[in-house]
mmJSON file of the N, C-alpha and C atoms, coordinates in Angstrom:
{"data_MODEL":{"atom_site":{
"group_PDB":["ATOM","ATOM","ATOM","ATOM","ATOM","ATOM","ATOM","ATOM","ATOM","ATOM","ATOM","ATOM","ATOM","ATOM","ATOM","ATOM","ATOM","ATOM","ATOM","ATOM","ATOM","ATOM","ATOM","ATOM","ATOM","ATOM","ATOM","ATOM","ATOM","ATOM","ATOM","ATOM","ATOM","ATOM","ATOM","ATOM","ATOM","ATOM","ATOM","ATOM","ATOM","ATOM","ATOM","ATOM","ATOM","ATOM","ATOM","ATOM","ATOM","ATOM","ATOM","ATOM","ATOM","ATOM","ATOM","ATOM","ATOM","ATOM","ATOM","ATOM","ATOM","ATOM","ATOM","ATOM","ATOM","ATOM","ATOM","ATOM","ATOM","ATOM","ATOM","ATOM","ATOM","ATOM","ATOM","ATOM","ATOM","ATOM","ATOM","ATOM","ATOM","ATOM","ATOM","ATOM","ATOM","ATOM","ATOM","ATOM","ATOM","ATOM","ATOM","ATOM","ATOM","ATOM","ATOM","ATOM","ATOM","ATOM","ATOM","ATOM","ATOM","ATOM","ATOM","ATOM","ATOM","ATOM","ATOM","ATOM","ATOM","ATOM","ATOM","ATOM","ATOM","ATOM","ATOM","ATOM","ATOM","ATOM","ATOM","ATOM","ATOM","ATOM","ATOM","ATOM","ATOM","ATOM","ATOM","ATOM","ATOM","ATOM","ATOM","ATOM","ATOM","ATOM","ATOM","ATOM","ATOM","ATOM","ATOM","ATOM","ATOM","ATOM","ATOM","ATOM","ATOM","ATOM","ATOM","ATOM","ATOM","ATOM","ATOM","ATOM","ATOM","ATOM","ATOM","ATOM","ATOM","ATOM","ATOM","ATOM","ATOM","ATOM","ATOM","ATOM","ATOM","ATOM","ATOM","ATOM","ATOM","ATOM","ATOM","ATOM","ATOM","ATOM","ATOM","ATOM","ATOM","ATOM","ATOM","ATOM","ATOM","ATOM","ATOM","ATOM","ATOM","ATOM","ATOM","ATOM","ATOM","ATOM","ATOM","ATOM","ATOM","ATOM","ATOM","ATOM","ATOM","ATOM","ATOM","ATOM","ATOM"],
"id":[1,2,3,4,5,6,7,8,9,10,11,12,13,14,15,16,17,18,19,20,21,22,23,24,25,26,27,28,29,30,31,32,33,34,35,36,37,38,39,40,41,42,43,44,45,46,47,48,49,50,51,52,53,54,55,56,57,58,59,60,61,62,63,64,65,66,67,68,69,70,71,72,73,74,75,76,77,78,79,80,81,82,83,84,85,86,87,88,89,90,91,92,93,94,95,96,97,98,99,100,101,102,103,104,105,106,107,108,109,110,111,112,113,114,115,116,117,118,119,120,121,122,123,124,125,126,127,128,129,130,131,132,133,134,135,136,137,138,139,140,141,142,143,144,145,146,147,148,149,150,151,152,153,154,155,156,157,158,159,160,161,162,163,164,165,166,167,168,169,170,171,172,173,174,175,176,177,178,179,180,181,182,183,184,185,186,187,188,189,190,191,192,193,194,195,196,197,198,199,200,201],
"type_symbol":["N","C","C","N","C","C","N","C","C","N","C","C","N","C","C","N","C","C","N","C","C","N","C","C","N","C","C","N","C","C","N","C","C","N","C","C","N","C","C","N","C","C","N","C","C","N","C","C","N","C","C","N","C","C","N","C","C","N","C","C","N","C","C","N","C","C","N","C","C","N","C","C","N","C","C","N","C","C","N","C","C","N","C","C","N","C","C","N","C","C","N","C","C","N","C","C","N","C","C","N","C","C","N","C","C","N","C","C","N","C","C","N","C","C","N","C","C","N","C","C","N","C","C","N","C","C","N","C","C","N","C","C","N","C","C","N","C","C","N","C","C","N","C","C","N","C","C","N","C","C","N","C","C","N","C","C","N","C","C","N","C","C","N","C","C","N","C","C","N","C","C","N","C","C","N","C","C","N","C","C","N","C","C","N","C","C","N","C","C","N","C","C","N","C","C","N","C","C","N","C","C"],
"label_atom_id":["N","CA","C","N","CA","C","N","CA","C","N","CA","C","N","CA","C","N","CA","C","N","CA","C","N","CA","C","N","CA","C","N","CA","C","N","CA","C","N","CA","C","N","CA","C","N","CA","C","N","CA","C","N","CA","C","N","CA","C","N","CA","C","N","CA","C","N","CA","C","N","CA","C","N","CA","C","N","CA","C","N","CA","C","N","CA","C","N","CA","C","N","CA","C","N","CA","C","N","CA","C","N","CA","C","N","CA","C","N","CA","C","N","CA","C","N","CA","C","N","CA","C","N","CA","C","N","CA","C","N","CA","C","N","CA","C","N","CA","C","N","CA","C","N","CA","C","N","CA","C","N","CA","C","N","CA","C","N","CA","C","N","CA","C","N","CA","C","N","CA","C","N","CA","C","N","CA","C","N","CA","C","N","CA","C","N","CA","C","N","CA","C","N","CA","C","N","CA","C","N","CA","C","N","CA","C","N","CA","C","N","CA","C","N","CA","C","N","CA","C","N","CA","C","N","CA","C","N","CA","C","N","CA","C"],
"label_alt_id":[null,null,null,null,null,null,null,null,null,null,null,null,null,null,null,null,null,null,null,null,null,null,null,null,null,null,null,null,null,null,null,null,null,null,null,null,null,null,null,null,null,null,null,null,null,null,null,null,null,null,null,null,null,null,null,null,null,null,null,null,null,null,null,null,null,null,null,null,null,null,null,null,null,null,null,null,null,null,null,null,null,null,null,null,null,null,null,null,null,null,null,null,null,null,null,null,null,null,null,null,null,null,null,null,null,null,null,null,null,null,null,null,null,null,null,null,null,null,null,null,null,null,null,null,null,null,null,null,null,null,null,null,null,null,null,null,null,null,null,null,null,null,null,null,null,null,null,null,null,null,null,null,null,null,null,null,null,null,null,null,null,null,null,null,null,null,null,null,null,null,null,null,null,null,null,null,null,null,null,null,null,null,null,null,null,null,null,null,null,null,null,null,null,null,null,null,null,null,null,null,null],
"label_comp_id":["MET","MET","MET","ALA","ALA","ALA","GLN","GLN","GLN","GLY","GLY","GLY","PHE","PHE","PHE","ASP","ASP","ASP","TRP","TRP","TRP","PRO","PRO","PRO","VAL","VAL","VAL","LEU","LEU","LEU","MET","MET","MET","ARG","ARG","ARG","ALA","ALA","ALA","GLY","GLY","GLY","MET","MET","MET","ARG","ARG","ARG","GLY","GLY","GLY","LEU","LEU","LEU","GLY","GLY","GLY","LEU","LEU","LEU","SER","SER","SER","PRO","PRO","PRO","GLU","GLU","GLU","ARG","ARG","ARG","PHE","PHE","PHE","TRP","TRP","TRP","ALA","ALA","ALA","LEU","LEU","LEU","THR","THR","THR","PRO","PRO","PRO","ALA","ALA","ALA","GLU","GLU","GLU","LEU","LEU","LEU","GLN","GLN","GLN","LEU","LEU","LEU","LEU","LEU","LEU","ILE","ILE","ILE","GLY","GLY","GLY","GLU","GLU","GLU","ALA","ALA","ALA","GLN","GLN","GLN","GLY","GLY","GLY","THR","THR","THR","LYS","LYS","LYS","PRO","PRO","PRO","MET","MET","MET","GLY","GLY","GLY","ARG","ARG","ARG","GLN","GLN","GLN","ARG","ARG","ARG","LEU","LEU","LEU","ASP","ASP","ASP","GLU","GLU","GLU","LEU","LEU","LEU","ILE","ILE","ILE","ALA","ALA","ALA","ALA","ALA","ALA","PHE","PHE","PHE","PRO","PRO","PRO","ASP","ASP","ASP","LYS","LYS","LYS","ILE","ILE","ILE","GLU","GLU","GLU","GLY","GLY","GLY","SER","SER","SER","SER","SER","SER","LYS","LYS","LYS"],
"label_asym_id":["A","A","A","A","A","A","A","A","A","A","A","A","A","A","A","A","A","A","A","A","A","A","A","A","A","A","A","A","A","A","A","A","A","A","A","A","A","A","A","A","A","A","A","A","A","A","A","A","A","A","A","A","A","A","A","A","A","A","A","A","A","A","A","A","A","A","A","A","A","A","A","A","A","A","A","A","A","A","A","A","A","A","A","A","A","A","A","A","A","A","A","A","A","A","A","A","A","A","A","A","A","A","A","A","A","A","A","A","A","A","A","A","A","A","A","A","A","A","A","A","A","A","A","A","A","A","A","A","A","A","A","A","A","A","A","A","A","A","A","A","A","A","A","A","A","A","A","A","A","A","A","A","A","A","A","A","A","A","A","A","A","A","A","A","A","A","A","A","A","A","A","A","A","A","A","A","A","A","A","A","A","A","A","A","A","A","A","A","A","A","A","A","A","A","A","A","A","A","A","A","A"],
"label_entity_id":["1","1","1","1","1","1","1","1","1","1","1","1","1","1","1","1","1","1","1","1","1","1","1","1","1","1","1","1","1","1","1","1","1","1","1","1","1","1","1","1","1","1","1","1","1","1","1","1","1","1","1","1","1","1","1","1","1","1","1","1","1","1","1","1","1","1","1","1","1","1","1","1","1","1","1","1","1","1","1","1","1","1","1","1","1","1","1","1","1","1","1","1","1","1","1","1","1","1","1","1","1","1","1","1","1","1","1","1","1","1","1","1","1","1","1","1","1","1","1","1","1","1","1","1","1","1","1","1","1","1","1","1","1","1","1","1","1","1","1","1","1","1","1","1","1","1","1","1","1","1","1","1","1","1","1","1","1","1","1","1","1","1","1","1","1","1","1","1","1","1","1","1","1","1","1","1","1","1","1","1","1","1","1","1","1","1","1","1","1","1","1","1","1","1","1","1","1","1","1","1","1"],
"label_seq_id":[1,1,1,2,2,2,3,3,3,4,4,4,5,5,5,6,6,6,7,7,7,8,8,8,9,9,9,10,10,10,11,11,11,12,12,12,13,13,13,14,14,14,15,15,15,16,16,16,17,17,17,18,18,18,19,19,19,20,20,20,21,21,21,22,22,22,23,23,23,24,24,24,25,25,25,26,26,26,27,27,27,28,28,28,29,29,29,30,30,30,31,31,31,32,32,32,33,33,33,34,34,34,35,35,35,36,36,36,37,37,37,38,38,38,39,39,39,40,40,40,41,41,41,42,42,42,43,43,43,44,44,44,45,45,45,46,46,46,47,47,47,48,48,48,49,49,49,50,50,50,51,51,51,52,52,52,53,53,53,54,54,54,55,55,55,56,56,56,57,57,57,58,58,58,59,59,59,60,60,60,61,61,61,62,62,62,63,63,63,64,64,64,65,65,65,66,66,66,67,67,67],
"pdbx_PDB_ins_code":[null,null,null,null,null,null,null,null,null,null,null,null,null,null,null,null,null,null,null,null,null,null,null,null,null,null,null,null,null,null,null,null,null,null,null,null,null,null,null,null,null,null,null,null,null,null,null,null,null,null,null,null,null,null,null,null,null,null,null,null,null,null,null,null,null,null,null,null,null,null,null,null,null,null,null,null,null,null,null,null,null,null,null,null,null,null,null,null,null,null,null,null,null,null,null,null,null,null,null,null,null,null,null,null,null,null,null,null,null,null,null,null,null,null,null,null,null,null,null,null,null,null,null,null,null,null,null,null,null,null,null,null,null,null,null,null,null,null,null,null,null,null,null,null,null,null,null,null,null,null,null,null,null,null,null,null,null,null,null,null,null,null,null,null,null,null,null,null,null,null,null,null,null,null,null,null,null,null,null,null,null,null,null,null,null,null,null,null,null,null,null,null,null,null,null,null,null,null,null,null,null],
"Cartn_x":[61.566,60.453,60.771,59.834,59.459,58.647,59.141,58.438,57.655,56.409,55.633,55.576,55.064,54.951,53.605,53.911,52.702,52.12,51.06,50.565,49.442,48.659,48.26,49.154,50.396,51.142,51.87,52.129,52.746,52.062,50.793,49.399,49.698,49.213,49.269,50.256,51.179,53.412,53.236,52.214,52.983,51.378,50.426,48.926,48.56,48.728,49.27,49.845,51.087,52.367,52.925,53.29,53.221,52.571,51.362,50.353,50.308,50.644,50.559,49.393,48.76,47.421,47.429,46.518,46.602,46.947,46.845,47.73,49.109,49.511,51.082,51.932,50.856,51.44,51.641,50.896,50.683,51.727,52.05,52.791,54.551,54.832,56.338,56.595,57.695,58.366,58.337,59.042,58.981,60.156,61.248,62.334,62.184,61.358,61.035,60.398,59.321,58.989,59.45,60.13,61.439,62.225,62.958,63.521,62.678,61.315,60.716,60.378,60.035,59.624,60.942,62.235,63.161,63.745,63.042,63.588,65.124,65.727,66.682,67.893,68.853,69.682,70.662,70.828,71.432,70.675,69.254,68.667,67.624,67.543,66.28,64.655,63.821,62.631,62.41,61.933,61.943,60.661,60.368,59.623,58.684,57.407,56.526,57.021,58.031,58.028,59.457,60.507,61.622,60.892,59.82,59.313,58.555,58.059,57.562,58.693,59.6,60.829,61.146,61.72,61.656,60.851,59.498,58.761,58.614,58.826,58.924,60.05,61.07,62.573,62.486,62.185,62.012,60.47,59.896,58.504,58.096,57.148,57.103,56.883,55.886,55.961,56.233,57.039,57.568,56.419,55.913,54.702,55.174,53.769,54.043,54.811,55.017,55.58,54.328,54.693,53.342,53.782,54.979,55.325,55.277],
"Cartn_y":[-58.009,-57.249,-55.994,-54.974,-53.746,-54.041,-53.603,-53.479,-51.99,-52.182,-50.927,-50.456,-49.649,-48.943,-49.668,-49.986,-50.691,-49.288,-49.143,-47.903,-47.745,-48.79,-48.828,-48.427,-49.656,-49.428,-47.836,-47.41,-46.088,-44.785,-45.068,-44.306,-44.107,-45.665,-45.535,-44.959,-45.556,-45.354,-43.456,-43.235,-41.344,-40.947,-41.171,-40.571,-41.156,-42.04,-42.584,-42.659,-43.357,-43.329,-42.097,-40.907,-39.585,-38.3,-38.661,-37.972,-36.838,-37.056,-36.105,-35.966,-35.454,-34.787,-35.842,-35.606,-36.379,-35.059,-33.676,-32.979,-33.076,-32.968,-33.335,-34.356,-35.688,-36.529,-36.941,-36.662,-36.411,-35.313,-34.12,-33.662,-33.762,-35.026,-35.311,-36.357,-36.113,-37.068,-38.483,-39.236,-40.775,-41.102,-40.318,-39.817,-39.241,-38.324,-37.673,-38.486,-39.307,-40.164,-41.392,-41.713,-42.758,-42.435,-41.475,-40.65,-40.47,-39.877,-39.805,-41.046,-42.127,-43.555,-43.719,-43.921,-44.526,-45.604,-45.813,-46.827,-46.273,-45.061,-44.988,-45.322,-45.751,-47.023,-45.64,-46.592,-45.429,-44.307,-44.613,-43.209,-44.036,-43.178,-43.543,-42.607,-43.326,-42.474,-41.451,-40.429,-39.069,-38.741,-38.698,-38.21,-36.963,-36.908,-35.933,-34.75,-35.028,-33.151,-33.062,-33.626,-33.023,-32.754,-33.153,-32.57,-31.382,-31.009,-29.615,-28.686,-29.188,-28.591,-28.136,-28.658,-28.331,-27.773,-27.605,-26.868,-25.449,-25.572,-24.216,-23.657,-23.835,-23.636,-23.085,-23.865,-23.392,-23.454,-22.403,-22.241,-22.213,-22.39,-22.41,-20.664,-20.319,-18.755,-17.808,-16.671,-15.875,-15.08,-15.118,-13.591,-12.867,-11.762,-10.463,-10.337,-11.446,-11.946,-11.794,-11.506,-12.102,-13.103,-13.743,-14.6,-15.991],
"Cartn_z":[35.325,35.102,36.325,36.173,36.911,37.862,39.051,40.049,40.458,40.415,41.206,42.196,42.787,44.164,44.432,45.885,46.806,47.051,46.422,46.905,48.625,48.79,49.796,50.816,51.506,51.894,52.02,50.754,50.841,51.734,51.126,52.169,53.212,53.632,55.329,56.146,55.351,55.363,56.194,54.956,54.922,55.566,55.304,56.173,57.497,57.769,59.111,60.086,59.347,60.02,60.106,59.168,59.607,59.8,59.436,59.895,58.82,57.646,56.619,56.122,55.731,54.713,53.596,52.235,51.549,50.584,50.697,49.789,50.063,51.24,51.359,51.038,51.386,50.861,49.145,48.483,47.101,46.221,47.194,46.217,46.894,47.39,47.755,46.614,46.303,45.294,45.885,45.213,45.83,46.539,45.911,47.041,47.859,48.284,49.49,50.588,49.48,50.677,50.745,50.235,50.614,51.778,51.915,52.766,54.149,53.914,55.202,56.157,55.308,55.67,56.243,55.767,56.601,55.255,54.069,53.098,52.661,52.377,51.869,52.862,51.891,52.833,53.789,54.991,55.818,56.692,56.39,57.274,57.666,59.102,59.935,59.837,59.824,59.755,60.339,59.298,60.047,61.309,62.096,63.115,62.851,63.249,62.746,63.439,64.638,65.587,64.851,64.279,62.894,62.135,61.523,60.382,60.333,61.474,61.954,62.296,62.718,63.017,61.817,60.956,59.4,58.825,58.996,58.252,58.652,59.968,60.52,60.634,59.809,59.762,58.227,57.402,56.075,55.298,55.928,55.452,54.0,53.41,51.833,51.362,52.043,52.051,53.05,52.95,54.068,54.277,55.245,55.847,55.319,55.025,54.084,53.058,52.546,50.988,50.292,49.21,48.175,47.358,47.384,46.469,47.562],
"occupancy":[1.0,1.0,1.0,1.0,1.0,1.0,1.0,1.0,1.0,1.0,1.0,1.0,1.0,1.0,1.0,1.0,1.0,1.0,1.0,1.0,1.0,1.0,1.0,1.0,1.0,1.0,1.0,1.0,1.0,1.0,1.0,1.0,1.0,1.0,1.0,1.0,1.0,1.0,1.0,1.0,1.0,1.0,1.0,1.0,1.0,1.0,1.0,1.0,1.0,1.0,1.0,1.0,1.0,1.0,1.0,1.0,1.0,1.0,1.0,1.0,1.0,1.0,1.0,1.0,1.0,1.0,1.0,1.0,1.0,1.0,1.0,1.0,1.0,1.0,1.0,1.0,1.0,1.0,1.0,1.0,1.0,1.0,1.0,1.0,1.0,1.0,1.0,1.0,1.0,1.0,1.0,1.0,1.0,1.0,1.0,1.0,1.0,1.0,1.0,1.0,1.0,1.0,1.0,1.0,1.0,1.0,1.0,1.0,1.0,1.0,1.0,1.0,1.0,1.0,1.0,1.0,1.0,1.0,1.0,1.0,1.0,1.0,1.0,1.0,1.0,1.0,1.0,1.0,1.0,1.0,1.0,1.0,1.0,1.0,1.0,1.0,1.0,1.0,1.0,1.0,1.0,1.0,1.0,1.0,1.0,1.0,1.0,1.0,1.0,1.0,1.0,1.0,1.0,1.0,1.0,1.0,1.0,1.0,1.0,1.0,1.0,1.0,1.0,1.0,1.0,1.0,1.0,1.0,1.0,1.0,1.0,1.0,1.0,1.0,1.0,1.0,1.0,1.0,1.0,1.0,1.0,1.0,1.0,1.0,1.0,1.0,1.0,1.0,1.0,1.0,1.0,1.0,1.0,1.0,1.0,1.0,1.0,1.0,1.0,1.0,1.0],
"B_iso_or_equiv":[0.0,0.0,0.0,0.0,0.0,0.0,0.0,0.0,0.0,0.0,0.0,0.0,0.0,0.0,0.0,0.0,0.0,0.0,0.0,0.0,0.0,0.0,0.0,0.0,0.0,0.0,0.0,0.0,0.0,0.0,0.0,0.0,0.0,0.0,0.0,0.0,0.0,0.0,0.0,0.0,0.0,0.0,0.0,0.0,0.0,0.0,0.0,0.0,0.0,0.0,0.0,0.0,0.0,0.0,0.0,0.0,0.0,0.0,0.0,0.0,0.0,0.0,0.0,0.0,0.0,0.0,0.0,0.0,0.0,0.0,0.0,0.0,0.0,0.0,0.0,0.0,0.0,0.0,0.0,0.0,0.0,0.0,0.0,0.0,0.0,0.0,0.0,0.0,0.0,0.0,0.0,0.0,0.0,0.0,0.0,0.0,0.0,0.0,0.0,0.0,0.0,0.0,0.0,0.0,0.0,0.0,0.0,0.0,0.0,0.0,0.0,0.0,0.0,0.0,0.0,0.0,0.0,0.0,0.0,0.0,0.0,0.0,0.0,0.0,0.0,0.0,0.0,0.0,0.0,0.0,0.0,0.0,0.0,0.0,0.0,0.0,0.0,0.0,0.0,0.0,0.0,0.0,0.0,0.0,0.0,0.0,0.0,0.0,0.0,0.0,0.0,0.0,0.0,0.0,0.0,0.0,0.0,0.0,0.0,0.0,0.0,0.0,0.0,0.0,0.0,0.0,0.0,0.0,0.0,0.0,0.0,0.0,0.0,0.0,0.0,0.0,0.0,0.0,0.0,0.0,0.0,0.0,0.0,0.0,0.0,0.0,0.0,0.0,0.0,0.0,0.0,0.0,0.0,0.0,0.0,0.0,0.0,0.0,0.0,0.0,0.0],
"pdbx_formal_charge":[null,null,null,null,null,null,null,null,null,null,null,null,null,null,null,null,null,null,null,null,null,null,null,null,null,null,null,null,null,null,null,null,null,null,null,null,null,null,null,null,null,null,null,null,null,null,null,null,null,null,null,null,null,null,null,null,null,null,null,null,null,null,null,null,null,null,null,null,null,null,null,null,null,null,null,null,null,null,null,null,null,null,null,null,null,null,null,null,null,null,null,null,null,null,null,null,null,null,null,null,null,null,null,null,null,null,null,null,null,null,null,null,null,null,null,null,null,null,null,null,null,null,null,null,null,null,null,null,null,null,null,null,null,null,null,null,null,null,null,null,null,null,null,null,null,null,null,null,null,null,null,null,null,null,null,null,null,null,null,null,null,null,null,null,null,null,null,null,null,null,null,null,null,null,null,null,null,null,null,null,null,null,null,null,null,null,null,null,null,null,null,null,null,null,null,null,null,null,null,null,null],
"auth_seq_id":[1,1,1,2,2,2,3,3,3,4,4,4,5,5,5,6,6,6,7,7,7,8,8,8,9,9,9,10,10,10,11,11,11,12,12,12,13,13,13,14,14,14,15,15,15,16,16,16,17,17,17,18,18,18,19,19,19,20,20,20,21,21,21,22,22,22,23,23,23,24,24,24,25,25,25,26,26,26,27,27,27,28,28,28,29,29,29,30,30,30,31,31,31,32,32,32,33,33,33,34,34,34,35,35,35,36,36,36,37,37,37,38,38,38,39,39,39,40,40,40,41,41,41,42,42,42,43,43,43,44,44,44,45,45,45,46,46,46,47,47,47,48,48,48,49,49,49,50,50,50,51,51,51,52,52,52,53,53,53,54,54,54,55,55,55,56,56,56,57,57,57,58,58,58,59,59,59,60,60,60,61,61,61,62,62,62,63,63,63,64,64,64,65,65,65,66,66,66,67,67,67],
"auth_comp_id":["MET","MET","MET","ALA","ALA","ALA","GLN","GLN","GLN","GLY","GLY","GLY","PHE","PHE","PHE","ASP","ASP","ASP","TRP","TRP","TRP","PRO","PRO","PRO","VAL","VAL","VAL","LEU","LEU","LEU","MET","MET","MET","ARG","ARG","ARG","ALA","ALA","ALA","GLY","GLY","GLY","MET","MET","MET","ARG","ARG","ARG","GLY","GLY","GLY","LEU","LEU","LEU","GLY","GLY","GLY","LEU","LEU","LEU","SER","SER","SER","PRO","PRO","PRO","GLU","GLU","GLU","ARG","ARG","ARG","PHE","PHE","PHE","TRP","TRP","TRP","ALA","ALA","ALA","LEU","LEU","LEU","THR","THR","THR","PRO","PRO","PRO","ALA","ALA","ALA","GLU","GLU","GLU","LEU","LEU","LEU","GLN","GLN","GLN","LEU","LEU","LEU","LEU","LEU","LEU","ILE","ILE","ILE","GLY","GLY","GLY","GLU","GLU","GLU","ALA","ALA","ALA","GLN","GLN","GLN","GLY","GLY","GLY","THR","THR","THR","LYS","LYS","LYS","PRO","PRO","PRO","MET","MET","MET","GLY","GLY","GLY","ARG","ARG","ARG","GLN","GLN","GLN","ARG","ARG","ARG","LEU","LEU","LEU","ASP","ASP","ASP","GLU","GLU","GLU","LEU","LEU","LEU","ILE","ILE","ILE","ALA","ALA","ALA","ALA","ALA","ALA","PHE","PHE","PHE","PRO","PRO","PRO","ASP","ASP","ASP","LYS","LYS","LYS","ILE","ILE","ILE","GLU","GLU","GLU","GLY","GLY","GLY","SER","SER","SER","SER","SER","SER","LYS","LYS","LYS"],
"auth_asym_id":["A","A","A","A","A","A","A","A","A","A","A","A","A","A","A","A","A","A","A","A","A","A","A","A","A","A","A","A","A","A","A","A","A","A","A","A","A","A","A","A","A","A","A","A","A","A","A","A","A","A","A","A","A","A","A","A","A","A","A","A","A","A","A","A","A","A","A","A","A","A","A","A","A","A","A","A","A","A","A","A","A","A","A","A","A","A","A","A","A","A","A","A","A","A","A","A","A","A","A","A","A","A","A","A","A","A","A","A","A","A","A","A","A","A","A","A","A","A","A","A","A","A","A","A","A","A","A","A","A","A","A","A","A","A","A","A","A","A","A","A","A","A","A","A","A","A","A","A","A","A","A","A","A","A","A","A","A","A","A","A","A","A","A","A","A","A","A","A","A","A","A","A","A","A","A","A","A","A","A","A","A","A","A","A","A","A","A","A","A","A","A","A","A","A","A","A","A","A","A","A","A"],
"auth_atom_id":["N","CA","C","N","CA","C","N","CA","C","N","CA","C","N","CA","C","N","CA","C","N","CA","C","N","CA","C","N","CA","C","N","CA","C","N","CA","C","N","CA","C","N","CA","C","N","CA","C","N","CA","C","N","CA","C","N","CA","C","N","CA","C","N","CA","C","N","CA","C","N","CA","C","N","CA","C","N","CA","C","N","CA","C","N","CA","C","N","CA","C","N","CA","C","N","CA","C","N","CA","C","N","CA","C","N","CA","C","N","CA","C","N","CA","C","N","CA","C","N","CA","C","N","CA","C","N","CA","C","N","CA","C","N","CA","C","N","CA","C","N","CA","C","N","CA","C","N","CA","C","N","CA","C","N","CA","C","N","CA","C","N","CA","C","N","CA","C","N","CA","C","N","CA","C","N","CA","C","N","CA","C","N","CA","C","N","CA","C","N","CA","C","N","CA","C","N","CA","C","N","CA","C","N","CA","C","N","CA","C","N","CA","C","N","CA","C","N","CA","C","N","CA","C","N","CA","C","N","CA","C","N","CA","C"],
"pdbx_PDB_model_num":[1,1,1,1,1,1,1,1,1,1,1,1,1,1,1,1,1,1,1,1,1,1,1,1,1,1,1,1,1,1,1,1,1,1,1,1,1,1,1,1,1,1,1,1,1,1,1,1,1,1,1,1,1,1,1,1,1,1,1,1,1,1,1,1,1,1,1,1,1,1,1,1,1,1,1,1,1,1,1,1,1,1,1,1,1,1,1,1,1,1,1,1,1,1,1,1,1,1,1,1,1,1,1,1,1,1,1,1,1,1,1,1,1,1,1,1,1,1,1,1,1,1,1,1,1,1,1,1,1,1,1,1,1,1,1,1,1,1,1,1,1,1,1,1,1,1,1,1,1,1,1,1,1,1,1,1,1,1,1,1,1,1,1,1,1,1,1,1,1,1,1,1,1,1,1,1,1,1,1,1,1,1,1,1,1,1,1,1,1,1,1,1,1,1,1,1,1,1,1,1,1]
}}}
């Protein structure tokens, strides 16, 4: 039998545990969420500080760009 996602648990982990906004949470792929909460084999959960560092280093939009 196929196992589904436990959305309440994942939402608590993403929004409460990682401090993601609902928009950011729902924009993640399941693989990205799994990596962030540390469920991928051999990985540790990414903390908010490291996530903020990555966001700063790789912004979605470059200042002064129309793209």
